N, C-alpha and C positions, 0 to 999 in steps of 0.2 A: 504494500500500500504506500501511497505518497507520504512523506514525512509530515507530521503535523505542523511543525514550526521550522522554518528555514530562513536564515538571515544572511544577506551579504554583509561585508565589512563596512560599517558607516565611516570608519576612519579613512579607509582607502577611497571611499566614495566622495568625501568632502574635503580631504586634506589637499591644500594647494589647488583647489578647483573652485573658483568663485561662483561658477554657475552650477555646481553640483547639487543634486537633489536626491534625497533618500526617502522612500515612502514605505509605509507599512500597509499592507492590503489583506483583506479576507478573500479567499477563493472558495466559492461554493461549487462543489463538483456536481455536474449535471447527471441525473440518473440515467443509467444505460444497462438494462437487464441482460444485454448480450455480452457484457464485459464480465469476465471472471473476477477481475480486481474490484469492480463495483459491487459484486455480490459479497466479496470479503468485507468491503467497507460497510455495507449494510448490516452484515452479521455482527461486526465488532462495534457497531454504534447503537445497538438495540437497547442496551440496559443503561440505567441512570449512572451506574458506577463506571461506565465507559465514556470516553470522549466522543464528541461528534467527529468521526474521522472523515466525514464529507465536507468539513469546514476547515480549511487550511489557513495558516498565517504565514505571510511571506514578507520579509524585509528586503526591499528591492532598490538597488542603485539604478537610477534612470539612465546613466551612461551605458550600462550593460544592456538594458532593454532597447535603447536606441540602436545599438549595434545589431541586435537580433532583428529588429524591424527593417533596418537598412539591408541586411543580408537577404531577407525574405523578399524585398521589393514589392512587386505587384501581388505576390502570393500572400502578403500579410493579412489582407482582408478576410480570407477564408479561415483564419485562425481566431478571428474576433467572435466572441459569444455574447449576445445581448442578454440582458437580465431576464430571468425566467421566474416562475412562481416558486417561492421558497416559503414553506409553512413554519419553519423554526427560526428562532433568533440566531443571527450569525454575526451581528456587529452591535456595538454600543450605539446609543441614541445620537442623532446628528447634532443635538444642541451641545453635546460635550466635545464636538470636533470643530474647533474654530477654523474657518477658511476651507472647510472640507469640500464645499461646492466648487470653489475655485480650483482646488487641487484635482478633483475628479474631472472637471472640464478640461484642464490643461494636460493631465498625465494619465487619465483613465484609460484611453485607447491604447497607449503604449504598454501599460502594465497588463491589460487584458490580453493583448496579443502575445506578449512575452511569456506570461504564465501558461497560456493555452498551448503555445508552441512546446514548452517543457512538458506539459501533461500529455500531449498527444504523442510526442516522440518517445517518451519514456514509459508511459502507462496506457496509451491509447484511450485517454479520457479527456473530457473538456469541462470547463467550468466558468462561472461568472466571477470576475474579479472586481472588488469594490474597495477603494482607498479609504483608510481610516485616519491616517496621520502622515504628514510629510515634513521633513526637516531639511532646511537649507543653512548655509553659513550665516544668513541674516537672522534667522530665528533660533539658531543653536543656543545662544545665550540671550535670554530675555532681559530687557532693561528693568531697573527697579521702579516700583510705583509707590503710591502713598502708603499702602498697607505694609510694604517692605520697610519703609522708613519708620512707620509706627512701631513695628516689631523691634527694630534695632534700637530705637530710642527707649522703648520700654525696658529692654534688657539693660541698657546703660543706666537707666533710672533706678532699677532694682539693685544693681551693683553699687551705685552711689549711695542709696539709702542704707544698704547693708554696711558699707564701710563707715558711713557717718554714725550710724546707730551703734556700731561696735566701738568706735572711738569714744563716744559719750558713755557707753556702758563701762568701758575700761576705766574711764575717769571716775565714775561713781564707785567702781570696785576698789580703787586705791583709797577712797575715803571711807570705805566700809570697814567695820571692825571684824566682821565674819568673812574672811577671805575664802575659806574652804568651801562654804556653802552659798556664796553670794549669788552665783548664777542659777542656783536652784530655788531661790526665793523670789517671790513676786514683789513688786514695789507697792507701797501703800499709796503713793501719789499717782493720780491718773496721768499727769503730764509725763512723769518718769516712765510709766508703763508704755505710754504712746511713743516716747522717744527711743525706747529700747526694744520696740517690737521687732525690728529687723536685725537685732544683735546676733551675730553669728554664733558666738559661744553660748549665748542663752538659748538659742534655738537648737543647738547641738545637745545641750543639757536636757531640753524638753524631749528630744528623741531618745536619749540613752538612759534616762533615769529609771530606777526600779521603785515603783510606787508602793505605798502601803495600801492594802486592798481591804475593802469591806467583804462581807460574807459572799454575796452573789458573784463578786469579781473573782474570789478565790475558787468558787465552785465552777466558774466558766473559763478558767485560765487556759484550758486546752484549746480554746478557739483560735488563739494566736497561731499555733503550729498547724492546726487544721487548715486555716485559711492560706497560710504560706504554701503548704503542700498542694492544696487544690489549685491555687493560682499558678503554680509551676506546671501542674498537669494540664491546665487550660492553655498555657503558653505552648506546651508541647503539641497539643491538638492544633493550635493555630499554625505551628510550624508545618505540620503535615498538610494542612489546607493550603499553605503557601507553596509547598512542593508541587501540589497539583495545579497551581495557578501560574507559576512563573515559567519562563522559557528555558528549557533544558535540552540537552542533546539526546536524552533517553526518557522522554515523558511517559513511555509505555511502562516504565518501572513502577510508577505510582498506580497505573491502571491495573497491572498484574497484582500489585499488593492489595488494592481495594476489591479485586475480584475474588479473593480468598474468603470463604465463609467465616473463618475465625476473625479476620479483620473486620468484616461487617458486624459480627457480634460485639466486638470490642467498641467499635465506633458507634454502635447503637446506644451504648451507655455514656460515652464521652460527652456528647452535646449537653446532657443534663447535669453535668458537674456544676454548672452555674446555679442550679437549683439549691445547692448547698448554701450559697450566699443569700438567696432569698429566705431560706429557712432560718439562717442566723439572724437576718434582719428582723424577721417576725418574732423570734425568740427574745432578742435583746430589747426590742421596743416594748414588748409586753412586760418582761421582768422589771425593767427600769421604770416604766410608767407606773406599774402597780406599787412598786416600792416608794416612789416619789409621792404618789397621791394618797398613800395610806394615812388615815386619820386626819386628812385635810378636807376643807370645805370645797365643794364642787364649784368650778368656774369654767365657763365656756371659752374664756379667752385663751386657755392653753392650746386650743385648736389652731387659731390663726397665728399665735406666737410660734408654735412649733413649725408651721408651714413656712413662715418667713425665715426662721433660723435655719431650717433644713435646706432651703434654697440657697441662702447666702453662704453657708459653710462649704458647700461643694462647688461654688462658682469660680473662685480665683484661678485655680490650676486649670480647670476646664476652659476658662476664657483665654488664658495664655496659650494653651495647646491649640485652641481654635484660631487664634491670631497667627500662630506659627504655620498652621495648615493652609490658611488663605494667603500666606505671604511667601516665606522662604522654603517651604516644604519641597516643592518641585525641583529646587536647585540641587538637591542631593541625588538626583537621577543621573547615572552615567551611561546606561545602556539603552538603546532604542526600544528594546522589547518591554521596558518598564513604562511606556507612554501612558498606559491605562491604570497603572498602580498609583502614581503620585500626581502628575499634572491634572488628571481628570478629577481626582479627589479634591484638589485645590479649587477647580471650577465649581464642583458640586457644593462645597462648603461656602463659597462666595455667594451662592444663590440661596442656600438652605440653612445657613447658620442659625437664624432666628427660630427655626423649628426645633433645633436641638436645645436651645435655651428655654423653650417653653415645655420641654420634656414630653413632646408628643411625636418624636421622630419614629417611634415604632408603629405608629398608626397613620400619620399624615405624610403622604408622599413617601412611603417606605422603600420604593424602588430607588436605586441610585442614591443611597443614603450617605449623608456626610458623617464621617467617622463611624462606620457601620457598627463597631463594637459598643458604641454608646447607647444602643437600644436598651441595654441592661439598665443604664442610669434612668432612662425614661420609665421603664417598667417598674423599677424599684421605687421611684418617686411616686408613681401612681398608686402602688400598693401601700406605700407609707401613708398617703392621704387617707386611703380606705381604712388601714389599720388604726391610725390615730383617731379617726372618727368613731370606729367601733369601740375602742378603749375609753374614749371620752363618754360615750353613751353608757358603757359598763360602769364607769365611775359614778354616773348619775343613778344607774339602776343595778346595784351590785348583786341583787338576788337573781338576775338573769344570766349569771355566769354559765350555767350548764347549757341552757338553750342557745346562748351565744356561741359556745364551742360547737354544738351540734350544727347550727346554721353555717358556721364557717366551714366545717367539714363537708357538708352537703354541697354548698356553693362551690367549694374548691374542686369537687369532682364533676359537677354538672357543667360548669363553664367550659372546661376543655372538651367535653363531649359535644357541646353545642358548636364550638369552633370547628371541630373535626367534621361534623356532619354538614354544616352550612357551606364550608369551603371544599367539601368532598376530598378530604385528605386521608392519608394512611394513619394508622394508630401510632406509628413511630416515625421518626425522621429517617428517611432513606439516605444512604451514602451516595453522594452525587459528584461526579467529575464534571458533568455538564454545567452545573451551577457554579462550581469553583472557578471555572474558566472566567467568569465575570464577577468574581469576588462575592458571589451569592446575591448580587444586585437583583437578579431576575429569577432567582430560584423560588418557585411557587410556595413550597413548604416553609422556607425560611421567612419569606415576606409576609405571608398570611397567617402562619401558625406559630412558628418557633419564637419569633420576637414579640408575639402578642402577649399582653399582660395576663389574659385569662388562662393561657397555657401554663403559667408558672404560679398562679395564685394559690394552687393547692399546697405547694411547698411553703409559701409564705404563711398561709393560714395554719398549716401543721406546726410551723415554728411558733405561732401565736398560741396554739392550743398547748404546746409543750411548755410555753411560758406560764400559762394559767395553771397547769399541773405543778410546775416547779413552785409557784407562789403558794399553792394550797399545801403542798408537802412540807415546805420549809416552815410554814406557820402551824404545822401540826393539825391542820384542818382535814388532812387526808393522809391515810397510811400509805407509805411507799408501795405501790403495786408492782414489785420487782418481777414477779412471775409473769404478769400481764405484759409488762414492757418487753421482756425477753421474747415472749410468744409473738407479739406484734412485730418486733424487729426481725425475728426469724422468718415469719410469714412474708414480710416485705422483701427481705433478702432473697428468698426463694422465688418470689414473684418477679423480681428484677432479672434474675438468672433465666427464668422461663421466657420472659419477653426478649432477652438477648439471644436466646437459642433460636427464636423464630424470626430474627431480624433478616436473615437472607431471603426469606419468603417475600418480604416487602420490596426487596431489590430485584427479585427475579420475576415476580408475578404482578401483573396489572389487575388488581382486584376491582370489581365493579363498585363504583362510588357515586353518590353518597350512600353510606351503608350504616344502618343502625348498630350492627354488631361491631363494626369498626370504631364507631363513636364510643361504645361501651368499653371496648378494649383500651381506647385512649384515656378514658377517665380512670380506669383501674391502674393503668401504667403510671399516670401522674400521682395517684394516691399511693402507689407502692414507693415511688421516689420520695415523696414528702414524708410518709410514715417512716421510711428507713432512716432519713436524716434526723427527724424529730426524736425517734426512739434511741438512736445512737447518741445524741446529745444528752438525753436524760440519763441513759445508762452510764455515760462517762461522768456526768455531773455527780451522781451518787455512788460512783465506784470508790472502792477503798483507795484513799489518797497515798497510802504507803506501798501500793502494788507497783510492780515494774512498769506495767502498761500506763497507769495513771501518771506516774512520775515522768515517763517519757513524753506523754502528751502535754505535760505542764510546761514544756519548753524551757528556754533559757533567755539570756539577755539578747542574743542575736535574733531569735525568733520574735521576741517582743518588738525589737527595732524594725525588723522586716515587716511585721504586721502593721506598724505605724506608717510605714512607707507604702502600704498596700494600695491605697487609693491612687496615689501618683503612678505606681507601677501599672495598675490596671489601665489607667488613661493613656499612658505613653507606649505600652508594649506593642500594640498593633502598628503604630506609626513607625517605631523603631524597626520592627520586623519587616515592614514594607521597604524601608530604606536599605536594609540588609539585602533583601531579594532584588531590589532595584539596582544593585551594584554587582550582581553576578553576571558574568559574560554569557552570551547565548550558547557557548559550547560547554557549559558546566554540566557535569554528569551527576545525577542523583544517586547517592549511596549512603550507607550508614554514617560514614565520617562526615558527610555534608550535613546530615540531619543533626548530628551531635554538635558540630561546630556552630551551626546556625542557632540552635537552642541556647548553647552556652554564651555565645556572643550577645544574643538578644537579651538573655537573662541579666547578664552583667551590665550591659548598657542601659537597660530599662531601670534597674535598681539605682544605678549611678545618677541618671537623670531624675528619678524620683527623689533621691537624697537631696539634690540641688533644689528641686521644686519645693521640698518640705522646708528647707532652711530659708530660702529666699522668698517663697510665695505663700505656701500653705499655712505655716505656723504664724508668720507675721500678720496675715490677714485674719487668721483665727483670733488673735489677740485684739485686732482692731474692731472686729465685729462684736466681740464681747463688750468692749468699751462702748460701742455704738448702741447696743441693745440694753446695757445696764442703766440703772437709774441713780447712779451715784452711791449705791450701797457698797461698803468695803468688800473687796473681792477675796475669795478663798485662795490660798497659795496654789499656784498653777500645777505644781508638781506633786500634789498629794493624791493622785488618782492613777488609774491604770490604762493600759492600751490593749483593747481586744481586737478591733479592726475598724478603720474609718468607714469604709463603704458599707460594711455590714452593720456597724453600730451607729452610723451617722443619723439614722432615723430616730434613735433614742436620744442622741445628743441634742437634737434640736428641741425636743420637749424640755430637756433638763435646763439648758441655758436660757431658754425663753422664760421658763418659770422663775429662774433666779433673777431675770431682768426685772421682774415685778416685786422682788424681795420676798418671795414665798418659799424660800429654800431653807426654812428652819429645820432644826433637829438633824435627822439623818438624811436629808435630801440627797438627790442623786449627784454623782460626780460630774463636773463640767468637762472633764478631759478624757472621757472614754473614747478610745480610738481603736 
């Protein structure tokens, strides 16, 4: 069969050639039932875990094509194939391709004839060629615009603020009597707190301190390590998706890997690792909310205060990443095959950035999404709004706890079933090479089901139910049902394995849909995942703390610091990964060494950037927002709390800090600094 991706050398095409033009084109092979090669192409393009072998990508130097057309002379016309009816997507949308109409008009005929000459002489096939991107010496390096300048100025301003704040903090430290613990104590003066918000040593201390913990924080200390391990696993999954997406010399290696039933079983579990974070969010929101509101008078203001704080606390790093994406992101591309990895994301974000900041990007215009991995932030924010509203009502009507838990469980199962039925989806996410080719922009399951909030609400609600159980058990209102927890955990574990074993069926068989039984299976699958995480957390919470397993999960200083960097890591890891892939040459071969090196380099770079973001952006603005939302009441020392995880616990943080802003954090109120 024709090679899926083939590129001429862009360096030889443009070097010392002012008129040189290099174009990337899609070639759609025309069906020909008489051709044995076409029958092979059709056979190996049948399943979703296979590439579309009838859609080829070609990087073409126009000089070579001109030579071919000149040699053909009057015979060139018979090699031209006009556009024919194509039922599948073979190219990205035209609005993402600046000047593409001009390029197609100027060079379309040459590339069409050139590619068809190659197809006919080598494979006795023909196809329609359509240009997606052209590069000349004029547009090889784009000029800086306003957003580029804004990003550069912002970085310089942040650096200047950090240096100035550190100098002032150092001057205060020399005047302090407690030199050893100076940077671990908060200032009593609001002016001093504001002036030292960007202090490098102070923010480093906020990252590395070991806090004194209250009871629930000691019980849930295992969440740090769990989150770090899960985030690493998700990054590894993203690496595999990237391997299926970028241009390599042997792309069939990923296709053969994905065709193996064992791979399909493993990958059926992998996409829902993110449900662990939803479950943690629901658990922490409930535990901290109930502890904070215990023996306090009901007030509805906690709802809007929590929403405002939740929005502000996650905004600064997100906004800086967005500014980087719409400005300098595309300048890190060095290979022509990465044209749709970085430059197109920059164009998308310039048009759709506001959708992300409204946290509706998983529903509104979900195709061609800006920073596609931030669908999680949108779904988590939406579930936080629902969870906070439910807990606020529960605060007002505490006797409704049982029926609230039942309702959450039923809704968590029914909503995924409705989504599966209405959109005629499979019960599980299929392994797709065809979708990975376009970064999942147009993959039907991902766009309509996977990133939908209702698909993951079961895990969030299971986390909330676990939080309600934890609250009842620790207050001796309920006896620890250890046997029941173990039975539910075992049943959920077995159910997940059974669903994984049947995963190859969804990849090989096109079931009739919409289907009621498929919808029921979808609901049971989501319930199994949510129950598995919720029961695992409860079992670890009440496990003997002296046991080897519990001590290992309790983590150490490194895992605590990495968990505090988790929010920044999650935001930047996909952008870093695309930069890494965008710099691999087209003759790169996929192998185990490449997978390991890509994972390790992305892991180290992402945590390094997350560290810089934490010290220069995340922590300083965290302090500023606390000052902004406070009402002048003396602040509790900043470093007297713990770090569980920012993105998983941020939903509960917002309630805590907002409540303190009104001066209602008497007694054992919740810690401000749970991360």
